[in-house]
LOROZA-169274 format. One line per 5 residues: number of its first residue (from 1); their letters; for each residue y negated, z negated, x of C-alpha. Coordinates in steps of 0.02 Angstrom, whole numbers, plus 50000, padded with zeros to 5 digits. Each point is the difference from the previous one (the first is absolute). Layout:
REM residues N
NUM = a = Y Z X; ...
//
This chain:
REM residues 119
1 = xxxxx = 51667 48985 57432; 49964 50031 49817; 50100 50104 49879; 49906 50073 49852; 50092 50066 49850
6 = xxxxx = 49909 50098 49866; 50060 50023 49824; 49935 50055 49831; 49972 50185 50031; 50056 50131 49879
11 = xxxxx = 49943 50134 49879; 49851 49966 49887; 49894 50106 49886; 49818 50031 50037; 49895 49861 49926
16 = xxxxx = 50142 49875 50012; 50023 49848 50109; 50119 49945 50135; 50016 49844 50109; 50064 50006 50177
21 = xxxxx = 50065 49849 50093; 50020 49966 50185; 50111 49855 50049; 49980 49932 50176; 50139 49916 50099
26 = xxxxx = 49886 49858 50055; 49846 49909 49938; 49848 50111 49966; 49881 49854 49995; 49933 50024 50177
31 = xxxxx = 50010 50187 50008; 49829 50071 50045; 50014 50134 49870; 50123 50091 49891; 49972 50172 49929
36 = xxxxx = 50072 50146 49905; 49992 50176 50070; 50061 50163 49926; 50053 50167 50065; 50015 50158 49897
41 = xxxxx = 50100 50150 50062; 49902 50094 50132; 49863 49870 50008; 49956 49860 50115; 50038 49820 49956
46 = xxxxx = 49850 49920 49916; 49949 49823 49964; 50010 49952 49814; 49962 49814 49996; 49979 49852 50118
51 = xxxxx = 50006 49813 49974; 49952 49874 50135; 50072 49828 50032; 49852 49930 49905; 50030 50111 49850
56 = xxxxx = 49862 50128 50025; 50045 50172 49941; 49941 50174 50039; 50036 50172 49924; 49948 50178 50036
61 = xxxxx = 49899 50087 49864; 50152 50103 49947; 50086 49849 49925; 49859 49874 49974; 50001 49935 49823
66 = xxxxx = 50177 50061 49969; 50108 49912 50130; 50006 49813 50037; 50081 49916 50149; 50054 49821 49988
71 = xxxxx = 50118 49880 50086; 50109 49849 49961; 50017 49896 50158; 50136 49893 49920; 50107 50154 49975
76 = xxxxx = 49949 50087 50164; 49959 50153 49894; 49856 50120 49983; 49972 50105 49847; 49911 50160 49956
81 = xxxxx = 49954 50021 49818; 49969 50182 49963; 49911 50042 49838; 49939 50165 49928; 50105 50093 50127
86 = xxxxx = 49966 50182 50038; 50111 50140 50064; 49907 49989 50166; 50066 49822 50020; 50173 50075 50029
91 = xxxxx = 50056 49944 50173; 50114 49886 50098; 49918 49827 50000; 50022 49890 50154; 49970 49814 50023
96 = xxxxx = 49912 49948 50160; 49975 49829 50082; 49890 49956 50148; 50023 49835 50092; 49900 49933 50145
101 = xxxxx = 50112 49894 50111; 49961 49941 50175; 49853 50123 50011; 50111 50146 49956; 49987 50096 49836
106 = xxxxx = 50169 50043 49930; 50020 50129 49862; 50149 50023 49886; 50048 50130 49871; 50119 50010 49855
111 = xxxxx = 50111 50147 49967; 49897 50064 49855; 50026 50026 49815; 49971 50165 49909; 49876 50009 49859
116 = xxxx = 49995 50158 49896; 49868 50028 49866; 50037 50137 49876; 49867 50093 49905
//
C-alpha cells in the first residue's frame, strides 16, 4: 500500500506560477512511474505529466513547455512546477503512482488538490 498526499494547490492569477507536491508514504525509488492528472468539472480526468523511475518525462501538448514534473527520491516526493498558468488549467490535480510487484501492476491515487486560475 502507498499513501499519496498532494499539497500546494490554491488560487493563482493567469500567467503566474504554482508548485504542487506529492508526498508518498514509502520509497518512490523503484516505482515504475509517477504522474500528475487533473480533472475539471464536467470533464474526464486527463494526464498532465509523467516521470519514470529512470527520470524520463512526458507531457501532453496542452502543458508542454509550461509544466515540469520532477522528483526527489530522498524525500519520496514528486513535484509539478506550473508556469504561465491559464484559466483552463483550473482543475483538481491528482498524484498517481504505478508499481510493478510480483508481475502485478498496482496503481495508487492521492486525494487531489484544487488549483484555480483566475483571469
